[in-house]
Every structure is written in C-alpha cells, then in structure tokens.
N, C-alpha and C positions, 0 to 999 in steps of 0.2 A: 681434501679429503674427508670420506666418510668413514666416522665411528661403526664398529660392528661388533654387540655380544655374542658370545661361542661358547657352546662349552667343550671343553678336551677332557676325553678321556686319559684317565690316568699315565697310562702307557705313552700317549705321543705328547701330555706336559713334562714326561720325564726325559724325552729326546728334546725338546725344547729347553730346559735348563738344561742340559748336558751341553748343546748346542750356545744358551747364553757365558757357560762357562769358557768352552773351548774358545770362543772368537769373540769373549770378552764384549756383547752385544744385551743389551736392555731386552727381556721380555718379548713388547712389541716388534721391537725391531726384528728378533728372529723368528716369530710367527710370521709376520711380512716375508722374511726370505723363505722361509719356509713354502708358504703358500705361494711365494715366485718361483720358486723350485718346481712345485706340484704343478702350475700353468703350464710352465717351459715343460715339464714332463707331456703332460696331455695333450696338449698344442703339436707337439712334436709325432704323438702315436698318430694323432688326425692325420696330419699330413703324412709321414710314411704311410700309412695305409690307402694313402689318395681321398681322402674326406676333404679336404679344403687344400687348397694351392697356398704354394711358397707368399700371393701379395693375399691370401687372408689370414695366414698365421701369423703372417708380421704384422698387421691391421690388431688381428689380437692381444697380440704382445706389444701394440704401440713400439715398434721399432721399424728402422728400416728393413728390406728383404734382404738385400745383403748381411746386414748382420744375423738377425733372423736364423739366414743358410750356412751361415756361419758357428752358430750356438747347433743349430741341426746339424752338423757336420760333427761339433764337438763331444756332440749324445751320443754319436755311432751312426746318424741317421743320412744316409748317404742322397735322398732322391724317394721321390715315388713314380718316376716316367721310366719304364721300359724300354727294348732297343728300338722298337718300332715308333715310339713317340718322339725318341733321339732322330730316329730318320727323316721321319716326317718334316721337323722343324732347321734340321740341315736340307734337304730336299726344295721348301718352302725359303729359305735364304739365298740357295743356288738360284732360284729361279729370277727371286728380286735383283741380287747383282749380275745377271745375264742382260738385264733390260737395258 
C-alpha cells in the first residue's frame, strides 16, 4: 500500500468525521472506505453505460467477475446488454450445442 497526501474540502472532511464516529473507524480507514465506494460507483456507471465489460470492471476493482456482477446488482445496475445481445448469445450457444 502506498501513502498519498491529499487535501480534503471541509464538507468532505465533515462527512469523514461523521462516518468515523458512526462506524467506529479511524480516519485513514474511513477515507479508504470512501475511496472504495467512489471507485465502485464510478466503475459501475462505466459498466452500465457499456464503456467497459464486466471482466474489465472486475479487473479494475480487483474482484472476480461474479462478485462484480453481484456488487452491481446490489447497486441497481443490472447490466449493459440489450435484447439483441442476449439473442445473439443464445443463438451462439444453441449452435454450439447442436454440433
């Protein structure tokens, strides 16, 4: 883990202090948690818009794809495939199974 110095605006520092008290964490752990939550949201939004694949999202978050999919479901992100993509995948599987 690398150490980084950063400046936080007062309103964000207030939110950090609030979470520290509420969750009984120290300041560095709280800031790491906030950064992780923000990273997850950013990656989920990128995935939702179809800018990255599930595999890419999982790699960025350093978690297995299945865990990324469950995380996104919990966040209300159901996927970035439309009906055409699903039908194409089903057709591909059907062709493979019929051989």
